[in-house]
N, C-alpha and C positions, 0 to 999 in steps of 0.2 A: 679607205680602208674597210673591206667584204663583210656585212653584217651576217647575224645568225638570225633565222626568222622561224616560226612554229605557223603552222596553218590552223586555226580555232573552228573555223567554216567553210564551206565551198571546196573548190578545187583551184591548186596555183601549180603553175611552175616556175622554179625559183633558181635563177644563176646566179650567185653574188651579190649584186645590188638592184638586179634586173630580177622583175615581180613580172608574171603573164597571170589574170585570172581568164580561168578557160570555162567558158558559160556554156549554156543552153538550157532546153526546157526538164524542168523536174520527171522523172521518170514517174509512171501512176500504176498502180495495177491494172484499174479500168479506166479506160478514156473518160475526161472529164465533159460533161455535155458542152454542145458546140455553144450555148451561149455564154459560158464562164470566158473568161480572160486566158490568155495566157501565165505561166505563173514562171518566171525567170528564176534563173538560180543566183543568189546573193554570196560574196565570201567575205572572208576578214582572215588578214594575217599579222602577226604579232611578234614584232622583231625584238631583239636584245637592248634595242637604245634608249635611253635615258630623257627624258624632256618634260621643263619646264617654262620654258622659252626661248624664244629663238627663231630659229626657220628649219620650214621641212620643205625641200627642192625634190623634181624629178621630171620625166618628160611622159607625158601621157599622151595614148594612143588609141582610141576605139574604135576597132574594126567594124566594117559590113554596114551595120543597124544602129541607130539610135532612134528611143523610144523617153518616154517619160519614167522609165525603170532605170535607165541609163545613167550609172554614176560611178565616180572614183574620187572618193575623198581617203586624204592623210589624216589618221588619228594626233590627234594632240594629248589625248590622256584617253586612259582605258583602267576599267574597274573589273580584277578576278572575283572580286566578292558578288556582285550583282548584275556584271557581264554589259553596265551599257557605257556608253562612249564620247566624246568630244571629238568631232572631225569638222573638215572643210575639204573643200574640192570642189569640182565642175558635176554636172548635171543633178540629178535627183528633181526633176521638174524645173532646175532653174540653171542658168550660164554658170554660177556660181552661188555655193552658201556653205555657211555656217552653222553646223546643229549638231544636235545632242542625242541621242538615244539611253530612252528608259520606258523600257515594254512597249514604247510607241518614238515616234518621230519628232523633234519641238524642235525647231526652226527660230536660232537666235536673229540671223538677216542671210537674205539672198537679193540678188540680182536677174534680170534675164530670164527665158528659159530655155530647155533642154533641146528647143529646136533650131535654136542659134549655133549650138555644137555641128562640127564638121567632121563626118565617120572619116577615118584612116589618115585624118590630119592629127600631125604631133604638136601637143601642147607642151609648153613649160610653166611646169605649176608651183609656185611657190607659197605658202601659207607661213606668216610672220606670226609670232605672238609676243606680245611685249605688256606685262603685267596683264591685265583686263581685256588688252585690245589685241585683236585679231586682224589682220588683212591678208585677202587674197591677190597676186597678181596671175594675171595668164598673159605669156609669151611677154613679159616685162614690163606690162600695163597695169597696173592698181586696179583693180575691178571692184574690190569691195573692203568695208572698214567697217568692225560694229565691235562695240564695247559687250563683254560678256556679263549677266547677273550674278555670278561667282567666281570664286579665287581659280587661277589654274592651277592644278596639283602637279609634282615631280614623278611622274609614272612612265610606263614604257608607250612606243610609241607602235604603228603599223600602217595598213591599209585597208580599205573598204572598197571595194567594187557589187557592183550588180546592172543586169541587165540581159537582152536574148544575144552580145557581140563577145569577141575576144577584148580584152584591154591590156596593153601592154606599156608597164611602167619602168623605164629603163633609167639608170643614173641615181637613184633615189638615195637621196643624204641629208644628216640630220646634223645639224649648226646647233648647239645647247647654248644657253647663257644660264648666267647664278640667278635665282631668287635675289628681287633688289629691294631695299626699303627706302623711301623718299621721307628724311625728316625736316618739319614742322617745328621751328622754334624760331626765337627773337636771337639775331645775331649777336649778344650782349656776355659778357662775365655775367654770371656762372656757368651760363647755358653752354658756352663755346667748349667750358671744359666737361659737362657733363657728355657733352656729343662725342667727343675725342677721347675721353677716358672712360665713359660707358658703353655708352649707345652703338659706337662704332665697335669697336671690340667684341662686345658681347652677339652682336652681328654678326662677325667674323668668324668666331667660334662656331657659328650652324651652317655656315655658307652662306652668308648673305650679305651683299654688297649694299652698303647705308650710303646714302648721296644726299647732299642739304641743296638747296636751291643758290646759295651763295659760290659754291664750286664748280658751277657753271658758266664758262667763257662765252664770248663771240659777240656778234650782233644778234637782235632779235627783240621782242617784247617781253617784259618780265614776265608779265603773267599770263602771258601764252604758253611761256616755257614751262612756267609751274604748272600751269592747267597740265600739259601735255605729259612733265615727268611726275605727277600724280597717275594721271591716267595708264602710265606703262609701268609702273611702281607694281610690285603683287602686294606689297604693306606699306602701311604708312604710318610714321609714331611721332607724336604730336605730343610736345610740352606746353600744356595753358596753364602756366603760373600766371606768370602776368597778361595786364589785360591789352593783349596785342589783336588789333584789326583785322593784320595782314594773315597770323595764327587761326584766327576764328574761321575766315571767311574759305582758308585752304581743306580747314577741316570739316566745312557744311559740303565743300566743293567734295573731295572724299567720300563721305557718309552718301550726299544725291548719287554716287556712283558706283554704291555700295562696295567701296573697298575698305578690307579688314583693318581697321585702324585702330591702335594703342595710344591711347590718352596718359599722360604721366601729366605728377604737378608736384610741388614742394607743396608739406604740411600744409604750411601757412597760408594758401592760396585761397585766398575766397570767389571759388567758382561762380560766372553767372548761371542764371536760371536756367537758361536752354542748352547747359554742359554737364548740369549738377549731377543729372539723373544716370548719364553713362560711368561705365563702370572705368574708373581713375587708377592708377597705380602710385601713391602717394610716396613722397621720396622726403629724406631729410638730409639737408646740408651738410653734413658732417662724413666723418670714416667710416663709424658705424655704419652709416645711411647708404654709402656708393655700394656695401657688399647689401642690400638691401634691396638696392633697385634693381642692381643687375642682375639678383636670384628671381626678382618680377620681374624683368623683361625677359630672361632666359624663358621663362615657363610661359609667358603670354606667348611668345613667338614660336615654342616648342606646340602650343596647342594649335594657333592658327595652321601651322605644317599639318599638325595629324589630322584636323577637319579637311585639309583642302583633301590628302590623303584616302579618306573615307569615301570621298565625291557622294556626299550627302545629297545632293540634288538630285543625281539619277540613280 
């Protein structure tokens, strides 16, 4: 499928899903003092593809010359309101990095230096986002994995380039996945019914895929699987009604990695001291209570999605 593109900054040549950044020095009315470093061009082009998780792939070739300004990043998110963006890719003083721009650059994580990049070499660049976890691979080798300090919103994706040389990106491809919610609760009635009759349907209504740990099969260490699923989810929903050590542990882990977490509990529940200060969606185990918890959960999920779209961090 051929994407549509709009250039927001810089000079690009675009043919289908092949994008070329046309570099060069900025022109000036008067020559800059000899002591000043050269100011190379930067460019940003936005596609019509929505992204809130999944993968961004393409083959990147930086021609002729590479220095600390050379960079090719795939945009995981872009805010039209602030013009801030979250990106991951190669260059920009690192071999690979995950960073965001909000009036200035902020690095979430990086590996190596730009001197490790080779001019005129075609790198297969892959950026994968699952929940708050972003990974970067070069030529099929995983080189970087970080946890974002904020929720990844669903927005348009694109490409950022900078440096003294032209940069070619061929076969740019976007594979999106739906927003996911990991559900933490005791696996007994009536919580099983709450999950199947309320949580899953409300999530599905908003385009969110809900999942519980008991729906994971195959070999592995259970707690490691749970930690991974919490990290890879966009949202955590936890029923803290019974005093369940496993549930509290998983909620604590979600809070530790800044995962948006919705706490729900039956009205009669006596919440422990460490949980009581948090906002909790209370419900009654009745027909009327089902409608109330559905509406409350729906509102919480919509608010989380709206906050993410505002890109308040940027």
